[in-house]
C-alpha positions as CSV (number, residue, x, y, z in Angstrom):
1,M,-41.5,23.6,-12.2
2,Q,-38.9,25.5,-14.3
3,N,-36.1,24.7,-11.8
4,D,-36.4,21.0,-12.7
5,F,-34.4,19.4,-15.5
6,R,-36.6,18.4,-18.4
7,Q,-35.8,16.5,-21.6
8,V,-35.5,18.9,-24.6
9,Y,-35.1,18.6,-28.3
10,L,-33.8,21.4,-30.4
11,L,-36.1,22.3,-33.4
12,H,-34.3,25.4,-34.7
13,R,-31.5,27.7,-33.7
14,R,-30.2,31.1,-34.9
15,A,-27.8,33.7,-33.7
16,H,-29.5,36.3,-31.4
17,S,-26.3,38.3,-30.7
18,D,-22.6,37.8,-30.6
19,S,-22.9,35.8,-27.4
20,Q,-26.4,34.4,-27.5
21,L,-28.4,31.8,-29.5
22,M,-32.2,31.9,-30.0
23,L,-33.5,28.4,-29.7
24,N,-36.9,26.9,-30.6
25,T,-37.3,23.8,-28.5
26,L,-39.7,21.0,-27.8
27,V,-39.8,20.4,-24.0
28,E,-41.0,17.2,-22.3
29,G,-44.3,17.7,-20.5
30,V,-44.6,21.3,-21.8
31,G,-44.5,21.8,-25.6
32,H,-42.9,24.4,-27.9
33,L,-40.8,27.0,-26.1
34,S,-38.4,29.7,-27.3
35,M,-35.2,30.0,-25.2
36,I,-32.1,32.2,-25.2
37,A,-28.8,30.3,-24.7
38,R,-25.6,32.2,-23.7
39,V,-22.6,31.1,-25.8
40,K,-19.7,33.0,-24.4
41,G,-16.2,32.0,-23.3
42,R,-15.7,28.4,-22.3
43,Q,-19.4,27.5,-22.7
44,A,-19.4,28.3,-26.4
45,L,-17.8,25.1,-27.5
46,K,-20.1,23.0,-25.4
47,H,-23.2,24.8,-26.6
48,N,-22.2,24.5,-30.3
49,A,-21.4,20.8,-29.9
50,H,-24.5,19.7,-28.1
51,L,-27.3,22.2,-29.0
52,R,-28.1,20.4,-32.3
53,P,-31.1,18.7,-33.8
54,F,-31.8,15.1,-32.8
55,T,-29.6,15.4,-29.7
56,P,-31.8,15.1,-26.6
57,I,-30.6,17.1,-23.6
58,L,-31.7,17.5,-20.0
59,A,-32.2,21.2,-19.6
60,Q,-32.9,23.6,-16.8
61,Y,-34.5,26.9,-17.8
62,G,-36.1,29.9,-16.3
63,G,-38.0,33.1,-17.0
64,R,-41.5,34.3,-16.2
65,H,-42.3,35.5,-19.7
66,D,-42.8,33.8,-23.0
67,L,-39.0,33.9,-23.7
68,K,-37.1,31.6,-21.5
69,Y,-33.4,31.4,-20.6
70,L,-31.4,28.2,-20.8
71,N,-29.6,28.0,-17.5
72,S,-27.8,24.7,-17.7
73,F,-28.0,21.4,-19.6
74,E,-26.4,18.1,-20.1
75,L,-26.7,15.4,-22.7
76,A,-29.6,13.0,-22.1
77,Q,-28.2,10.4,-24.5
78,N,-26.0,10.3,-27.6
79,P,-27.3,12.0,-30.8
80,L,-29.6,9.9,-32.9
81,S,-27.9,8.5,-36.0
82,L,-30.0,9.7,-39.0
83,H,-28.6,9.5,-42.5
84,G,-29.9,10.1,-46.0
85,K,-33.7,10.2,-46.3
86,Q,-34.0,9.5,-42.6
87,L,-32.0,12.7,-41.9
88,Y,-34.2,14.7,-44.3
89,C,-37.3,13.4,-42.7
90,G,-35.9,14.4,-39.3
91,F,-35.5,17.9,-40.5
92,Y,-39.1,17.8,-41.9
93,L,-40.4,16.7,-38.5
94,N,-38.5,19.6,-36.9
95,E,-39.7,22.2,-39.3
96,L,-43.3,21.0,-39.1
97,V,-43.4,21.2,-35.3
98,Y,-41.6,24.6,-35.4
99,R,-44.1,26.0,-37.9
100,I,-47.5,24.7,-36.7
101,V,-47.2,23.9,-33.0
102,P,-48.1,27.1,-31.1
103,R,-45.5,28.4,-28.7
104,N,-46.1,28.7,-25.0
105,E,-49.3,26.7,-25.1
106,P,-49.6,23.4,-23.3
107,Q,-48.9,20.6,-25.8
108,E,-47.6,17.8,-23.6
109,Q,-48.3,15.0,-26.0
110,V,-46.5,16.5,-28.9
111,F,-43.1,15.8,-27.3
112,T,-43.9,12.1,-26.9
113,L,-45.3,11.8,-30.5
114,Y,-42.1,13.5,-31.9
115,Q,-39.7,11.4,-29.9
116,Q,-41.5,8.2,-30.9
117,H,-41.3,9.0,-34.6
118,L,-37.7,10.1,-34.4
119,N,-36.8,6.7,-32.9
120,I,-38.8,4.9,-35.5
121,L,-37.0,6.8,-38.3
122,V,-33.6,5.5,-37.0
123,Q,-34.8,1.9,-37.6
124,Q,-36.8,2.4,-40.9
125,T,-35.6,2.8,-44.4
126,D,-39.2,3.0,-45.7
127,V,-39.8,6.5,-44.3
128,E,-43.1,7.6,-46.0
129,P,-45.4,5.7,-43.6
130,V,-43.5,7.3,-40.7
131,L,-44.2,10.8,-42.1
132,R,-47.9,10.2,-42.7
133,S,-48.3,8.7,-39.3
134,F,-46.7,11.7,-37.7
135,E,-48.6,14.3,-39.7
136,F,-52.0,12.8,-39.1
137,Q,-51.4,12.3,-35.3
138,L,-49.9,15.8,-34.9
139,L,-53.0,17.3,-36.7
140,S,-55.2,15.4,-34.3
141,L,-53.3,16.6,-31.2
142,L,-53.6,20.2,-32.5
143,G,-57.4,19.9,-33.0
144,F,-57.2,19.6,-36.9
145,G,-57.5,15.9,-37.2
146,V,-60.0,13.9,-39.3
147,E,-62.0,10.8,-38.6
148,F,-61.1,8.2,-41.2
149,D,-63.6,5.5,-40.3
150,I,-66.8,7.7,-39.9
151,D,-68.3,9.9,-42.5
152,A,-69.8,13.4,-42.0
153,H,-73.3,11.9,-41.4
154,G,-71.9,9.6,-38.6
155,D,-72.1,6.5,-40.7
156,P,-69.2,4.0,-41.0
157,I,-66.9,4.5,-44.0
158,S,-67.6,1.8,-46.6
159,A,-64.7,0.3,-48.4
160,N,-66.8,0.1,-51.6
161,L,-67.6,3.9,-51.7
162,S,-65.7,7.0,-52.6
163,Y,-65.7,10.1,-50.4
164,Q,-65.0,13.8,-50.8
165,Y,-63.5,15.7,-47.9
166,I,-65.4,18.8,-46.8
167,P,-63.5,21.0,-44.3
168,E,-65.1,21.2,-40.9
169,L,-67.6,18.5,-41.9
170,G,-65.6,15.4,-42.9
171,F,-65.9,12.8,-45.6
172,V,-69.1,12.8,-47.7
173,P,-70.0,10.0,-50.1
174,T,-69.5,11.0,-53.8
175,D,-70.4,9.5,-57.1
176,I,-67.3,11.0,-58.7
177,P,-64.4,8.7,-57.6
178,Q,-61.7,10.7,-59.3
179,Y,-62.5,13.8,-57.1
180,G,-62.5,11.9,-53.9
181,F,-60.9,9.2,-51.7
182,A,-61.6,5.5,-51.9
183,G,-63.3,4.2,-48.8
184,A,-60.8,1.3,-48.6
185,A,-57.9,3.8,-48.6
186,L,-59.5,5.8,-45.7
187,L,-60.0,2.6,-43.7
188,A,-56.3,1.8,-44.2
189,M,-55.3,5.3,-43.1
190,A,-57.4,4.8,-39.9
191,E,-55.2,1.8,-39.1
192,H,-52.0,3.7,-40.1
193,D,-51.5,1.1,-42.8
194,F,-49.7,2.8,-45.7
195,A,-48.4,-0.4,-47.4
196,K,-50.3,0.0,-50.7
197,P,-49.1,2.7,-53.2
198,T,-52.7,3.9,-53.7
199,V,-53.1,4.5,-50.0
200,R,-49.8,6.3,-49.8
201,A,-50.7,8.6,-52.7
202,A,-54.1,9.4,-51.2
203,A,-52.6,10.0,-47.7
204,K,-49.9,12.3,-49.0
205,H,-52.5,14.3,-50.9
206,L,-54.8,14.6,-47.9
207,S,-52.0,15.5,-45.4
208,R,-50.8,18.3,-47.7
209,Y,-54.4,19.6,-48.0
210,L,-54.9,19.5,-44.2
211,L,-51.5,21.2,-43.5
212,K,-51.8,24.0,-46.0
213,P,-54.0,26.3,-43.9
214,L,-51.6,25.9,-41.0
215,L,-48.4,26.5,-43.1
216,G,-49.7,29.3,-45.2
217,N,-48.0,30.2,-48.5
218,K,-44.4,29.8,-47.1
219,A,-43.0,26.5,-48.4
220,L,-41.3,24.1,-46.1
221,K,-37.6,24.2,-46.7
222,S,-37.1,20.6,-45.7
223,R,-39.2,19.4,-48.6
224,E,-36.6,20.9,-51.0
225,L,-34.2,18.2,-49.7
226,F,-36.2,15.5,-51.4
227,I,-36.7,17.2,-54.8
228,S,-33.3,16.4,-56.4
229,R,-33.0,13.0,-54.8
């Protein structure tokens, strides 16, 4: 399998030695892998030019252990053109996958989800719905998703009620709306409908709550890009 060329996106890179790069990659049909790329001599210019975020490559890699070696690659297509908020969101997607998707574990669908949302970002100036959609679907793929249309008792979510989220249980009806989520907002999230400001605010609060145990206390650097803008 590893002798085949697979489509790959670069999530993160850093120097490993004077002649090598350590890459964190998202590989089509596989998932999150770490790779060593040799950057010496005539290959250095090519690697530095093409081994960049949002530039899909067709890569051939090998290695029997957790750390793979990038043997050869070529551009799969031109780099995606992300600018401004779109670019910051792209970095956010990269950092989120890098931080919470386990390495060397089969996660075939994560590649497709990532690629779909990158392509949507290129076309959208309203980026917040794209981020919420990606976050909630990624959590579901990793086994940490929530059911937005069914409560913890197995009853359909009512648009007229408020709900509190209980970890490992789900949404429980509450008589204190200010401490919970409006049922109408949850039903909108179930449809990936983030048009209303109230739904966006609730979705952002919930996604950060769900992601925190996976991210730990280390802040996401990509979020800092939005602070002063």
